[in-house]
N, C-alpha and C positions, 0 to 999 in steps of 0.2 A: 098890137096897136097899129092901126093903118090909117093913112090919109090919102084922100083922092089926088092924084097928080096926073093931069091931063087924062089919058086913057089907061093909065097904069095906076099902081098905088105904091107909095114908099112904105117899106116894112122896116120896123126897128127890131134888131136882133141883139140880145144879150148873149155874148159869147164868152163863156168863162169870166163874166164880170166886166167885159169891155163892150160898149155900145157901139153897134154898126148899123149904118143906114144903107139900104140897097132897094132896088126895084124888085117888086114881086116877080116880074117877067125874068129877072136875072137868076134868082134862085130856083125858078121853075123851068129854066131853058131845057134842061133834059127831062122831059115830061115823065118818064118812067123811073127816074132816080129816086132813092129814098129821101133825099133832101126836098125834092119837088113834092113828094107825097106827104111829107111832114107839113110843109107850107099850106098845101091844099086841104089839110085836115084828114087825109086818108089814113095817116099814121099818127098815133098819139104823140103830142109834143108839149113838154112843160112850159108854162109861161111864168114869168116873175111876178113880183107883187104889183108892178104897174101895167101888166098885160102884155109885156114884150115877150116874143118867142125866146126861150132860153135854151142855148146849146151848151152843154158842159164839155167844151172842146177848147183847145189852145187858140187864142184869138190870132196869134201870128200866123200859125199854119193855116187856119181857116181864112184868113185874109188872102193868102195865096190862091186858095180855092176860088174865092169870089173874083180875084183878078182874072183868073182863067175864064170864069164864066162871063165876066163882063167884056173882056177884050182879048182873050186867048194868050195872055202873057205866061211865059214860063216862070217857075219859081227859081230862085238861086240855087246853085249846085248843091250847096250844103243843106238844103231843105227838101231836096228831091224825095228822099226816102219817106219823110214825114208826110209830105203832100200826097205821095203814092198810097200810103196807108189810109189817109183821109178820103181820097178819091174812091178807094175800094169800099170803105165803110158807107159813104153816102151814095155809092152806086153811080158815079159820074163817069160812064164808060169812056167818053172821049178823053177825059183827063187821064184815066187809067192807061189807055192806049198810048197816049203821048209820054207819060212817065215811063212806060215799059221800053221806050227807045233809049233811055239813059242807061249807060253802062253800069252804073251803081245800082240800079234796079235790077238789071239783069244778074248782076253778082248775087244780090240779095235772093232772088227767085231761085237761083242755082243752089245757094246755100240752104234755103228753106227745104228744097226738095232733098238735098243731101242729109239734112238733120232728120227728116222723116224716116230715113232708113237706118238711123242709129238708135240704140237704146237711150231714150231721153234722160234717164237718172244717171247712167254711167257717163253719158256725154256731159251733163251739167256739172257732175262731179270733177271731171278732168279739166273742163273750162275754168272752173273756180280755182282749182289747184294751180293751173298756169297762170291765171291773173294774180293770184296771191304771191307767187314766186316772182313774177315780173315787177310787182309793186314794191318788193323789197330789194330789187337790184337796180342800181343807178349807174354803175360804171360801164364803160364801153364794152369790156370783155364779157359782161354778164348779160348781153342781150340775146344769148342763145340758150334755149332750154332743151333738155333731153327727155324724151318720153319712152317708156318701155312697156310692152304688153306683158302682164303677168296674169295668166289664167290659171285658176285653181283646177288642176287636173292630175290624176294619178299618173298620166303619161307625160307630164310637162315638168321639166326641171327649171325652176325659176331662176332667173338671172341674179347675179351678185349685185347688190346695191352698195357696195363699198364706196368710200370717199375717193375720188379720183378726178383728174382733169383731162379734158380733150382740147388739143390745140386746134382751132378752126381757121386759123389764118395769122398773118403777121401784120401788125398795124404800123403804118408809116407816120413818123413824126419828124418835125423839122425844128431843131432847137439851135439858136445862136448861128444860123447859117450852115449847120450840119444836119444830116439825116441820120435818125436813130430807128431801130425797128425793135418793137416789143410783141410778144406773142398775145394773141386774143384767144381767151379760153371760154369753155363753158364748163360749168360745175356739174358734178354728179354727187349724190345718188340721183338717178333719174325720177321723173314723176310717173308712178305706176298708173296703169289702166287696164281694164279688162277688155276694152275695145281693140280690135286688131289694127295695128299701126300701118298695115299694108293696104288698108281700106281708103281709097281716094276720097270717099265722102267724108271721112274725118278731117282730112286736110282742108277740103272746101269749106266745111262748117267753121273750123278753127280760123281759117284765114279771114272770113267775112266778119266774125264776131270780134276778132282782135283789131281789124282794121276800123270798125265801127267805134271801138273804144279808144281810138287814136294811137295805137301802137305802131302804125306804119305799115309798109308792106311786108309780106311774109314769103320766105323762101324755105326749102326744106331739103333734108339729105337724110336718106335711109341707109343705114349701114350695120354690118355685122362685125363684131370685135370681141376680143377677150379682155377682160378687166385684169387688174393686178392680182386678183385671186384666181385667174385662169379659167373663169366661167365664160362660156361662149354665149352671147346674147345678140338679138337684134334691137336696134335702137332707132328712134326717130328724132332727128334734130331740127328744131324750128328756129330759123334766124330772123330776128326782127331788126330792121335798120331803117333809118331815114336816107332819102336820096343822096343827101350831100355827104354821108358817111361812107358810101359804097367805095369811093376813091381812096379811102384811107386804109382799106384792107386788101392784102393780096391773099386770097382764100386758098387754102390747101386741099379743099374738096370741091367737087362740083355741085353746087347748089342749084336747085331747080325752082322755077316759078310755078305758081299755081294758075 
């Protein structure tokens, strides 16, 4: 549905059930974009019952795309990834280039590249196992998970998965004017995976997925140790913590950032 407005025309869009009005010149600003070609009729575009152009998209995210086309405004930081995906979908190259300057998008691109080098089935299984374990842990000491590579091979002796604890640091507390110290632990058995824990691509992928899910920043520690059954194995420990909690622990191992 279009109406003459000076030398341009107003277009009514139905975006995911939300009505939006904009100028035709706005949505066709990048002439070669998919969005522009949709409006120009070069690409099939569904219309609703009243003749409005219909886009089956989130109206909030699409609204940020419109604001960029109208006045070049940046989206809020917590919407950058979503707007980036929309910009790629609609082929709005200037917005794509702008979004790729944000660190969150750079991390995502790096993670996407890392995931492309991993077995997707094995990685998704490991990720779901990590998320399920974290979902069941709420105490401070349980914010560290252990991962162990278990490859089925005639030449490989699998590590022991006995129940044990590893001290990762000492938590500082202050009660009634006195300071007390309690151990911060991580529990085992470890989460098994067939992916090599020495592969940095695995760390990069996990870091981004857990961050996007709101688990905070990630640090890691790779170690070799004997369990109480005297099996020697290599382990990957992933530590998840909020910024304000870092000061509460004196760590006994050297944790590395990704």
